[in-house]
C-alpha positions in Angstrom: 62.3 -52.5 2.3 62.3 -49.7 4.9 64.0 -49.9 8.2 61.4 -47.7 10.0 57.6 -48.1 9.8 55.9 -45.5 7.7 53.3 -43.4 9.6 50.8 -41.1 8.0 51.7 -37.4 8.2 50.3 -35.5 11.1 48.6 -32.2 10.5 48.8 -29.6 13.2 45.8 -27.4 13.3 45.8 -23.8 14.5 42.9 -22.4 16.3 41.7 -19.2 14.8 41.6 -16.4 17.2 38.6 -14.1 17.2 40.7 -11.0 17.8 43.2 -11.9 15.1 41.4 -13.3 12.1 43.6 -15.3 9.7 42.5 -13.3 6.6 41.5 -9.7 6.6 39.7 -8.3 3.7 41.4 -5.3 2.3 39.8 -3.2 -0.3 41.6 -1.9 -3.4 44.5 0.3 -2.4 44.8 3.5 -4.2 47.8 5.8 -3.7 47.0 8.9 -1.7 47.2 12.2 -3.6 50.2 14.3 -2.8 53.9 13.7 -2.5 55.0 10.1 -1.9 57.9 9.1 0.3 59.9 7.9 -2.7 59.7 11.3 -4.3 61.0 13.0 -1.2 63.9 10.5 -0.9 64.7 11.0 -4.6 64.9 14.7 -4.2 67.0 14.5 -1.0 69.3 12.1 -2.8 69.8 14.6 -5.7 70.5 17.4 -3.3 73.0 15.3 -1.5 74.8 14.5 -4.7 75.1 18.2 -5.6 76.4 18.9 -2.1 79.1 16.2 -2.4 80.1 17.5 -5.9 80.3 21.0 -4.5 82.5 19.9 -1.6 84.8 18.0 -4.0 85.0 21.1 -6.2 86.0 23.3 -3.2 88.7 20.7 -2.2 90.1 20.6 -5.7 90.1 24.4 -5.9 92.2 24.7 -2.8 94.9 22.5 -4.4 
């Protein structure tokens, strides 16, 4: 036995705006030719590692 009466679940509907459709059809996405952002980040990361190693080597050399 339940203490509260059971009511059917309410469904709240959203009105679909004409300027902002709910679903936009996007065609198949192909990567653009050229250098991707991840490639640039990877190369900059490698350069930064070599710079840090060089600075550590200079610091050790001064000891």
